C-alpha positions in Angstrom: -58.6 3.3 -16.9 -57.8 2.3 -20.7 -55.7 -1.1 -21.1 -52.8 -0.9 -22.9 -52.6 -2.3 -26.4 -48.9 -2.3 -26.6 -46.6 -2.4 -23.8 -43.0 -1.3 -24.0 -40.5 0.5 -21.8 -38.2 3.4 -23.0 -35.6 3.1 -20.0 -33.7 6.5 -19.2 -30.3 6.7 -17.5 -30.7 5.5 -14.1 -33.4 3.4 -14.3 -33.0 -0.7 -14.0 -36.5 -1.9 -13.5 -39.8 -0.9 -14.7 -43.5 -2.5 -13.8 -47.0 -2.7 -15.5 -49.4 -3.4 -12.9 -51.6 -6.7 -13.1 -55.1 -5.1 -15.0 -53.1 -2.5 -17.1 -52.5 -4.8 -20.0 -55.0 -6.3 -22.3 -54.9 -9.6 -23.5 -53.8 -9.9 -27.1 -51.6 -6.9 -26.4 -48.0 -6.5 -28.2 -45.2 -6.9 -25.8 -42.2 -5.0 -27.6 -38.6 -5.9 -25.8 -35.8 -3.6 -26.7 -32.1 -4.9 -27.0 -30.6 -4.7 -23.6 -33.9 -5.8 -21.9 -36.0 -8.5 -20.8 -39.5 -8.7 -19.8 -40.6 -11.2 -17.1 -44.3 -12.0 -15.7 -45.2 -12.3 -12.0 -48.0 -13.7 -10.4 -48.2 -13.8 -6.5 -44.7 -12.8 -6.0 -43.6 -15.8 -8.1 -41.4 -15.2 -11.4 -43.2 -16.9 -14.3 -42.5 -16.7 -18.2 -39.7 -14.2 -19.4 -39.2 -12.7 -23.3 -36.2 -11.3 -24.7 -35.6 -8.8 -27.4 -38.4 -8.5 -29.8 -42.0 -8.1 -30.7 -44.3 -10.8 -28.3 -47.9 -11.1 -28.7 -49.7 -11.7 -25.0 -52.0 -14.4 -25.9 -52.6 -18.3 -24.8 -50.0 -20.7 -26.0 -46.9 -18.5 -25.9 -47.2 -17.9 -21.7 -46.7 -21.8 -20.8 -45.9 -21.5 -17.1 -48.7 -18.7 -16.5 -51.1 -20.6 -18.6 -50.6 -23.7 -16.4 -51.3 -21.6 -13.3 -54.7 -19.5 -14.0 -57.1 -20.1 -16.8 -56.5 -17.4 -19.4 -59.6 -16.0 -21.0 -59.5 -14.9 -24.4 -61.2 -12.6 -26.9 -62.5 -8.9 -26.4 -60.3 -6.6 -24.1 -60.0 -8.6 -21.0 -57.3 -7.6 -18.4 -54.1 -9.7 -18.5 -54.2 -11.5 -14.9 -50.4 -11.0 -14.0 -48.0 -8.1 -13.5 -45.0 -7.2 -16.1 -41.5 -6.3 -15.2 -38.8 -4.7 -17.7 -35.3 -5.0 -16.4 -32.4 -3.3 -18.2 -29.5 -5.8 -18.5 -26.9 -3.8 -20.0 -23.9 -2.8 -18.1 -24.4 -0.4 -14.9 -21.0 1.5 -14.7 -19.5 3.9 -12.3 -21.5 3.0 -9.1 -19.7 4.4 -6.0 -18.5 2.7 -2.6 -17.1 4.0 0.4 -16.7 3.3 4.1 -18.9 5.3 6.0 -16.8 5.1 9.1 -13.1 4.8 9.4 -11.9 1.5 10.0 -9.2 0.0 12.6 -6.7 -2.0 10.9 -3.5 -3.5 12.5 -0.4 -2.7 10.2 1.1 -6.1 10.2 4.5 -4.5 9.9 4.7 -2.4 12.9 1.7 -3.8 14.7 0.0 -0.4 15.5 -3.7 0.2 15.0 -4.4 2.7 12.1 -7.7 4.0 11.4 -8.3 4.2 7.4 -11.2 5.1 5.2 -11.3 3.7 1.7 -13.3 4.5 -1.5 -13.8 3.2 -5.1 -16.1 2.3 -8.0 -17.7 -0.9 -9.6 -20.0 -1.8 -12.2 -22.4 -4.5 -12.7 -24.7 -6.4 -15.0 -28.0 -8.3 -14.3 -27.6 -11.8 -15.7 -30.1 -13.8 -14.0 -33.5 -11.8 -14.0 -35.6 -14.1 -12.0 -32.9 -14.2 -9.0 -32.4 -10.4 -9.4 -36.1 -9.4 -9.4 -36.9 -11.5 -6.6 -34.3 -9.8 -4.3 -34.8 -6.4 -5.8 -38.5 -6.1 -5.6 -39.1 -8.5 -2.7 -36.5 -7.8 -0.3 -34.8 -4.4 -1.4 -37.6 -2.5 -2.9 -35.1 -1.1 -5.2 -35.8 0.1 -8.8 -33.1 2.8 -9.6 -29.3 2.4 -10.3 -28.9 4.1 -6.9 -31.1 2.1 -4.8 -29.7 -1.0 -6.1 -26.2 0.2 -6.0 -26.9 1.3 -2.4 -28.3 -2.2 -1.3 -25.4 -4.2 -3.1 -22.7 -1.7 -1.5 -24.0 -2.2 2.2 -24.9 -6.0 2.1 -21.8 -7.1 -0.2 -19.0 -4.4 -0.6 -18.7 -2.9 2.8 -18.6 -5.9 5.1 -15.9 -7.2 3.2 -13.6 -4.2 2.6 -12.1 -4.2 5.9 -11.1 -8.0 5.4 -9.9 -7.4 1.8 -7.6 -4.8 2.8 -6.1 -6.7 5.9 -5.8 -10.0 4.1 -3.9 -8.1 1.3 -1.5 -6.2 3.7 -0.8 -9.6 5.3 -0.3 -11.8 2.1 1.8 -8.9 0.4 3.7 -8.1 4.0 3.5 -4.7 3.4 2.8 -1.6 5.7 -0.4 0.5 5.7 1.3 3.6 4.5 2.2 1.6 1.3 -1.3 0.7 0.3 -1.9 3.4 -2.5 0.7 1.6 -4.4 -1.5 -1.3 -4.5 -4.7 -0.2 -5.7 -5.0 -2.2 -8.8 -4.0 -5.5 -7.0 -6.5 -4.6 -4.1 -9.3 -4.1 -6.7 -8.5 -7.4 -8.4 -8.4 -9.0 -4.9 -11.8 -7.6 -4.2 -13.6 -8.6 -7.2 -12.6 -12.3 -6.7 -13.7 -12.3 -3.0 -17.2 -10.5 -4.0 -18.2 -12.2 -7.1 -19.9 -15.2 -5.6 -21.9 -12.9 -3.4 -23.0 -10.8 -6.4 -23.9 -13.8 -8.5 -26.1 -15.0 -5.9 -28.3 -12.0 -6.4 -28.3 -12.7 -10.3 -25.7 -9.9 -10.6 -22.4 -10.0 -12.3 -19.8 -7.9 -11.0 -18.1 -6.6 -13.9 -15.6 -4.2 -12.4 -14.4 -3.3 -9.1 -12.0 -0.7 -8.3 -10.1 0.9 -5.2 -9.7 4.8 -6.0 -8.2 6.0 -2.5 -7.4 4.7 0.8 -7.3 7.9 3.2 -5.0 7.7 6.5 -5.4 10.7 8.8 -2.0 12.5 9.0 -2.8 13.8 12.6 -3.5 10.3 14.2 -0.5 9.7 16.6 0.1 6.0 15.0 0.3 7.4 11.7 2.8 9.6 12.7 5.1 7.0 14.4 4.7 4.8 11.2 6.1 7.7 8.9 8.8 8.2 11.2 9.9 4.5 11.4 9.7 4.5 7.6 11.8 7.6 7.4 14.3 5.9 9.7 14.5 2.9 7.8 15.2 5.1 4.4 17.9 6.9 6.2 19.5 3.7 7.6 19.5 2.0 4.1 21.2 5.2 2.5 23.8 5.6 5.3 24.6 2.2 6.1 27.1 1.9 9.1 27.2 5.7 9.3 23.6 5.5 10.6 24.7 3.5 13.8 27.1 6.5 14.5 24.6 9.2 13.7 22.2 7.7 15.9 24.7 7.0 18.7 25.4 10.9 18.5 21.9 12.1 18.5 21.5 9.9 21.9 24.4 11.2 23.3 23.4 15.0 22.5 19.8 14.6 23.8 21.1 13.1 27.1 23.8 15.6 27.6 20.8 18.3 26.9 19.0 17.0 30.0 18.8 19.6 32.7 19.0 19.1 36.8 20.9 16.7 38.5 18.5 14.0 37.6 18.9 14.5 34.2 22.8 14.9 34.4 22.8 11.3 36.3 20.7 9.9 33.5 22.8 11.8 30.8 26.1 10.4 32.7 24.7 7.0 32.8 23.9 6.9 29.2 27.2 8.8 28.4 29.3 5.4 29.9 27.1 3.0 28.0 27.2 5.1 24.8 30.7 5.7 25.0 31.6 2.1 25.1 29.5 1.3 22.0 30.9 4.2 20.2 34.7 3.3 21.1 33.5 -0.2 19.1 32.1 1.5 16.3 34.7 4.4 15.8 37.4 1.8 16.1 36.0 -0.1 13.4 35.4 2.7 11.2 38.9 4.3 11.9 40.5 0.9 11.5 39.0 1.1 7.8 40.4 4.7 7.3 43.7 4.2 8.6 43.9 1.2 6.3 43.4 3.3 3.3 41.0 0.7 1.9 37.2 0.7 1.8 36.1 -3.0 0.6 32.8 -3.5 -1.1 31.8 -6.7 -2.5 35.7 -7.9 -3.0 36.8 -4.6 -4.1 39.2 -2.0 -2.9 39.3 1.8 -3.1 42.1 3.4 -4.6 44.3 5.7 -2.2 44.7 8.0 -4.3 41.4 8.5 -6.6 39.1 6.4 -4.8 38.3 4.3 -7.8 37.0 0.8 -6.6 39.6 -2.2 -8.1 39.4 -5.4 -7.8 41.0 -6.9 -4.3 44.5 -7.9 -4.9 45.3 -5.4 -7.4 48.6 -3.7 -7.2 47.8 -0.7 -9.6 44.9 1.5 -9.7 43.0 1.1 -13.2 42.1 4.9 -13.4 45.2 6.4 -12.4 47.9 3.7 -12.6 49.1 4.8 -9.1 50.3 1.9 -6.6 47.4 0.4 -4.5 49.8 0.3 -1.6 48.7 2.7 1.4 51.3 5.6 1.5 54.1 4.8 3.6 56.7 7.1 5.6 59.8 6.3 7.7 59.7 6.2 11.2 62.3 9.0 12.6 63.5 7.0 15.3 63.9 3.6 13.7 63.6 4.4 10.2 61.1 1.6 9.7 58.4 1.9 6.8 54.8 2.8 8.5 51.6 3.5 7.2 51.5 7.2 6.8 49.3 9.2 9.3 50.6 6.7 12.0 50.4 8.2 15.5 52.9 5.8 16.9 55.7 3.7 15.5 54.4 -0.2 15.3 58.2 -1.3 15.3 60.0 1.0 18.3 56.8 2.4 19.6 58.1 6.0 19.1 55.5 9.0 19.4 55.1 10.1 15.9 52.8 13.2 16.6 54.6 16.8 17.5 55.5 17.4 21.2 56.4 20.2 22.9 59.9 20.6 24.8 59.7 19.5 28.6 62.2 22.6 29.6 61.2 25.5 26.9 57.9 24.3 25.7 59.1 24.9 22.2 57.5 22.5 19.5 59.6 19.3 18.5 59.6 17.4 15.2 58.2 13.9 15.9 61.2 11.6 17.0 63.3 14.6 18.3 65.9 13.4 21.0 67.0 17.1 21.8 65.2 20.5 21.6 66.7 22.5 18.8 66.0 25.7 20.9 67.4 25.2 24.3 69.2 21.6 23.6 67.5 19.8 26.6 67.3 16.0 26.2 64.0 14.8 25.4 
């Protein structure tokens, strides 16, 4: 085979390393290294002299490390006694990574294990050609973008992704279901976590991104998490009314139980729930009967419901009195809150009743039936 007088590499997309074997090059040949490339000599697996962009003559005197190891002959077309590797040092973008199997992560908020898969991309740049080539050609046997990316993905990225996501959730105190809102932050944390490992291979991790975190919708724990988040959102919206609603829902389900056992369970739950309902409803109705709803030191106008400062006597919106509507007790004429069922002064029943003799409807406080005249 004819010896090469000019040694250069026109790298194509996807190519990272190119090798010229020992004996293919003649001493005195021209070595042309293009921008974004670096050439390095290897002898017996040892990285020796390297050359950056430019035109170089392979002769004695300009390869000092190699010259110390061997006695370079000169003159004629003597084969060059070393391998030459070209390396593409431009940024290699858009390499893909993804978990091959679902990762079981424990949700730090709800303490439920959930399987997830994560995917993303990264870009790298070779900065230390000697360290990189020793690993690439000696251990990985990788010369292309795909092969090098696969080696880095399997040895550096995937072993750290599970810990990366778990640590991020704990640090931010968020549930797994909220991870999609933090892709940028997880990517930045991932780059900081992996940059040292990439550097040990002579590679700079330029960019690391998380592009998706897949959570299976049919997983039972995922369903439970989604329901918990939905209940929490509803509780935040409804406030105290949510407790009343949940109590009604529970009592309704208990009442729907069929059979004697179901009836006994429903009855038992009904007693307990009824006591709780009494306390909650008493609090709610107390606010309603009082005619006011306080919110941060403000009181609702009983006429138009506009919020006014506590202690205001007249509404700032409608101008009406902030005092709850009053009525006179038909029995003792005391002024009492409108809508009261009993007079707080004399105890008179203020709801309509029926005559105990003819059952005719009586006005509140009536002492005689207007139909039959019977004393009430």
